[in-house]
N, C-alpha and C positions, 0 to 999 in steps of 0.2 A: 502373209498379209491377212488371209481369212481369218487365222486364230487371233490376231491383234483386234479385227473388227468385232469378232465374238466377245472378246474380253470388254471392249468398250461398250457394247451393247448392255452386257450384264452390269457393269459399272453405272451406266445412265439409268438402267431400270431400277437398281437399288437406290440411287439418288432420288428417283421420282417417287418410290415407295416411301422413302423417309419424308419427303416434303409432304405427302399426302398421309398424315398420321391418322390413326383411328379417330381422334377427336376432330381433325380437320374434315375427314370423310363424314362423320356424323353430322357436323354443322352443315356442310354441303347439302346432305341427304335432307335435313330438316328444312333448309331454305327451299329445296325443290318440292318437298311435301306441302309446305306452306303455299307456294305458288299454285301447285295443283289444286289445293283447297279452294283458294281464291277463284280459280278459273272456273268453278262451279256455281259462282255467283251470276245473277241476271245479266245478260249481255249489255255492254255499255258502262258498267259499274267501274268507277276509277278508285283504286285503293291506295292508302298510304299506311305503312306499318313500320314501328320500330320497337324491338324488344331488345332490352339490355340487362345485365346483371347490375346488382347495387353498385358495384364498382365502376360501371361504365362499359363494360365488355359487350360488344354488339353480337347478338344471337340471330336475329332475323332483321332483315332491312328491305323493304319494299317502298321505293319512292320516298324515302325518309326526309328528303329535303323539299320534296313538292309542297305547295300551299293548298289548303283545302278548307272549304267552310266547315267550321267546327260545331256548328249548332250549340247546344247547351254545355259542351266542353268549355265554352266561354266562361261559365260560371266558375271554373277552376281558377281563373285569372282574378275574377271579382272577389272571391272568397280568400285566395292566397294573399292578395294585397290588404285585405282587411286584417289578416293576422299579422303581416309583415309591417304594418304601418300604424295600426291603431291600438292603444293601450287599454287596460282595464276590461277586456272582453268578457272576463268571467264575473265581473262585478255588475250590480243592477245598472242599467243604461241611462244614467243621469243625464247625459248629453242628448239623448233622443227624444224624450217624452214630449208630447203636445202640451201646450199651456193655454191658459185663457186670461184675458185681462180686460179691464174696463178702459175706454179711452174717451176722455171728456170731450163734449161738444158745446161748451159754454152753458147756456141755460137749458139747452135741450138735453134729452136723455142721452146717456153715454153709449158709444158704439161698443159692442162685444167683439173683441179681436181674439180669434182662435189661431194659434200659431204652431206650424209644425217644424220639427227638428230634425226630419230625415228619417224617423223610425216608421217601420211599416206595419206595426201591430195595433194602432189605435182601432177600438172597436165600438159599434154602436148597437150591438147585438142585444136583445132583450135579457138574455141569459149571460151576458159578460160578467167575468169575475176578475179580470186583469187588464189593466191599461184601458179603461172604460171611459167613452165620452160622457156618460152619465154623471160620472165623478165631477167633471168640469161643469156640467149644467147644474149640478147641486151647488158648487161654489158661487155661481152667478146668482142663483135663485135666493141664496142665503144673504147675499149683499143688497140685492135690489129687485123690485117687482116691476120696473118699467125700463126698457132699453130701446135704442133706435135701430141702427143697422147691425147685422150679423155678418162679420168679415172673416173669410179664410185667408189666412196670411202664410203662403209658402216661399217668401222672398229669401229664405235661407240659401236656395239654389236659384241660379238663373232659369228663366222660362224656356226649358228645353223638354217639353212633354214627351216627345218621341225622338228616337235617336236616327241619326243618318242610316239609310238601308232597311228601315222598317217598311215592310210591306202594307200597304194601305188597307188591305182587306182584313188584316189581323187587328187593326186599331179599334175596330167595333166589338172585339171579343175579349174575354179575360186574359188571353195570351199576349194582347198588345195594349192593355190599358194604359193610360198616360202615367208619367212618372212625375211625382210632386213631393216636395218637403213636407207637405200636409197630406198624409195618406189615411184612409179610413175603410174598414172592411175590404182590405185588398183592392180597393178601388173597382169593385164589382158590384153589379146590381142584379140579384137573382129574379127570375120569373118563373113562377110554378104554374104550369098548365095542367088542368084536370079535364079529362074527357066530358064532354057535354052529351046531349042526345044525338043519336046518329043524324048526320047532315048538318048539325050546328057546330058553331065554333067552340073550342074549349073554354072552360073559365079560367081566369088568370088571377093569380095573387102576386102582388108586387108593390113596392113603394111608388108613390105617383110622381116620380122624378121624370120619367119618359112618358111619350104619348105613344100608345100602341095602337096600330092598326091591325086588328086581329082577323086575318084572312085564312087562318088555319081551320081545318075541318075534323069533326070527329066521324070516323069511319066503323063500319060494322066489324071489319075484319082486316087483317094485314098488320104490317109493322108500323110502329110510330116512327115519324120521320118529320121533326119540326125543325125549322130554321129561322133565323131573323136576319134582317138587313137594316143598316144604319149608316148614313153618311157621316164622315168625321165632322165633329162639331155640330151635329144635328142632334136634337132630342126627340125626334120623330123615328119610331121603329115600325117595320112592318114584319109582322109573324106570318109565316106561311108553313104549308105542309099538312101532315095528317097525323092523327092520334087515335088509336085504336079504342073503342069503348070497351071498359072494364080493365084497360091498362093502368099500371101505376102512375101517379103524376110526374110529369117531366119537368125538370129543373134546368132552364137555361140561364147562363150568366153573362150579362152585358158589360163591356168596359165602359169605364168613366172617363170622359175627355177633359174635364176640369175637376181635378180631385178636390182643390181647395174650396171651390164654390159648392161641390156636393158635401163636403164635411160641414160647411157653415149651414147649408140647407138642413142636415140632420140635426145640428146642434139647435137650429131655431125650433124644429119640432119638439125636441126634448125640453127646451125652455117654456114653450108654450104649454106643454103638458105639465109643467110645474107651476102654472100660474103666472108666468112672467109675460107681460104684454110687450110684443115687439111692434114698434110703430113704423119702422123703416124697411129696408131692402135686405135682400140676401146678396152678397158680393164676394168677389175674390180679389186678393192683392198679390200681383205678381212682380217680379223683377225682370225687365227685358234683359236679354243676353247681350253683352257688350265686348268690345275688344279686349278689355282687361280680364274677361273670363277665359280668354285662350292664352295659354302660356306661350304659344309661338308668336303672338303679336303683343304681349304685354311688355312694357319696358319698366323695369324695377320689380319690387315686390308687389304681390296682389293688393288691392285696396282693403283697408281696415273697414269692417263692418261696424256701423255705430252700435253703441251698447243698447241691448234690448231693455224696454221698459220693464218695470217689475210687474211679475205675474200675480194674479189673484190666486191662481192655482196651477200646479204643473204635475203631470203624471212622470212616473219613473217606471219604465219598461223593465222586463226581465233581462238577464245578461244577454248580450249579443250573441254569444257563442250558441245560444239555442236557436237564434235565427240563421246562423251561419249553417248550422246543421240542417235546419229545415230547408234552406235554399238548395244544398246539395242533394239531399236525400230525395225530396220530391220535385226538384228542378223548378222552383218558384222564380218566375221571371221578374216580376215587379220587385221582390225583394233583392234580387241580385243587382238589379239596376241601381237601386237606392244605395247599396254598399258601394258601387263604384263612385257614385256621387259624394258620399261621406268620405271616402278615401280621397277625393278630390278637395276636400276641406282642410286636410292636414297641412297642406302647404300652398293651398289655393282658394277658389271661390266656390267650389262644388260643382263646378261645370263638368260635362263629359270630358271635355279636353284636359281639365285638371286631373281627373280619374285616370285617363289614358296616360297622362304623364307620370303619375304615381306607378302604375303598372310598368311603364318603361323603365323607371329606375330600378324596380324589383328584378326585372327580367335581365337588365344590364348586371346587377350584382350576382344573379344566377349564372351568368355566362352564356345567356341566350342570344344568338344573332338577331339583330333587328330585322333582318329580312325573313325571319322565321314566323313572324306574326303581324297582324294588324287588328285594330280594335276600334269598333265604333259604339259598343254599348257593353253592358255587364252581365246581360242575360243570354245572348246568342240568337236573338230574334233578328238582328241585323244581318242582311245578306252581304254586307261588306267585310264582316269579319273573316280573317284567314289565320290558319295556324298549320305549322308543319309538324309531322311527328317527332322530328328531332328537337325542335323547340319545346314541346310539352314534355317529352321524356327528360330533357335537361333541367326544366323546372321541377319535375318529379323528383329527380335524384337529388338536386340542390336542396330541396325542402326536407329531406330526410336528415340533413345535417343541422337544421335550424331548430331553434328551442320551441317553435310552435308547429313543427312538422307533423309530430304525432297527433296532435289535436286536429290539424287539418285533415290528415288522413281518416281520423275518426268520423268526420262529416260525410264521408263518401258512402254511397250505397253499398251493401255487401250481397253478393251474389246469392240468390235463392233465399234471402233472410228479409230484406227491407227495401224501402225506397222504390226507386224505378228499377231495381234489379230483382224484385220480390219474385218474379216468374221466370227469370232467366237463370240458366245453369242448375236448375233443380234436378236433383238426382245424379249429378255429375260430381267427379272429384274436385270441382272448383267451387261446388256450393260451400258458402262460408269461409271460402278461401281466396276470393277475389274481391277487390275493394276499388272501386272506380266510378267515375262520372260518366253517365250516359250522354247522348245528345241526339235528338231527331228533330229534323226540319224537312221541308219539301226536298225530296231527292237525296237527303243526307242522313247518315247514322254515324255516330261517333262512340268511342269508348276508351278512356284512358285512365290509368291507375297503377295499382300493385296486384300481384297475383302470387300465390305460395305454389311452387312447382312440386312435382312428385317427390323430389329429393329433399324438399323443406326449404329450399333456397327462395328468397324473394326476388321476383323479377319485375322490371319496370316496363311498362308498355304504353303505347299511343297508337290508336288505330282509328283510321277514317275511311268511310265510304262516301263518295260524291257521285253525282249523276246516276243515282239509283233510278231505275224505270219506275213511272208513277204506280204501276200495278203490281210492284214487287217490294222487297225489303232485302236488307243485307245482313241483318243481325243473326240469322241463323248460321250463315256462313262465317261471320265474324266470331260467334261463339264457338263453332266447332273448331275453327283455326287455333284460338287461344287454348282450348282444351288439348289439342295435338301438341301445341308448343309446351304446355305445362307437363304433359305426360313424357315428353322427350328430354326434360330437364330435371 
């Protein structure tokens, strides 16, 4: 009987060794090493990670189906849906440029109507060379020397200037500037502060759109620390803090709450500089949000917009692929939100809800479970957005088989080379070998994309850190973990 038991033990041990193959043991070891790496993160940080091969084999999984605030990983959805639903991205953006026309007022001078079409690149800069508001001002000045009202028209999209979940404190900044079909100068207004005499306020250079209460002080020594405060929909700004004497001028950028009005205000100044007399007001023309702008409430097809009146002049911006690259490389919030609205025009009215419906259709085609994501904007500034690592990894894998997949991947920052990854992974084996979208928000870091492992194989990954303590960050731990994974494969 003891001999029988001995043989049985040997047989079970052999089966156990066979089940734990070298490959399986290596995978288990990698999972354990990854978990140990993540344990070095600041206490309280919550991670989600999924790493797969191109054919979908899972290599590492940490809370892969949990939902996380994705921050600017959201831009992966707004850029992917643009590639998936919009045509002619490599051609000049004929559908996007702003236009200008004269609207008759009987015997009174005509109104000037400046109309936006959802492009983010209209510029009023003095050195503008492309997509310039000055060209539209020239067209008006060539036709008439007297006009009445200057009206900024952004009715292409319903009036949803901020998405649900936008933090109110971000609204006053360039990160949370309002979204409008008529956008100019990134809907930002810079203030250039130059040190004055010690004890005196700095001197300010800015366009006179806001009224600034300058409570800042020039100090003899110390750090420059300027800040501003402005309530939403207020044009009164309070500047506080200090600027050191001898310091370089500090440039602060304020968000614009009514971009259509601001664009009309800029056009008025350009017209007056060209000798055109403006006798009326500067106004904005908005389209209120209606039930027909929400696909869940709409009955039947979306309403057909009336034909637009003939333009006196219209700008044609560069190809939209250039803007898609700009969005992902530098993580430009406003441009990303406009892409979501434009995707919502393909089969809807240009509302946030129509944009989200377009994303939902794309995610369904990609085989992503609806429980794996929720979306309230195109930029990631909304705290209502949620994504799971599995949802993003599934989208990334599906995109590799799409005709636009390589072009989408080319918009991602490259580790240690450009965009928001310029300073990350420098001097490591992943420099120039990781292509991914970053994400940073309060208590949140994210990184999802593709990397080339030591073997030369491409791996797909989606990595989130939430609840990161305010005085810490998770990016160093995340980068070290991805380097470990790449080395092991």
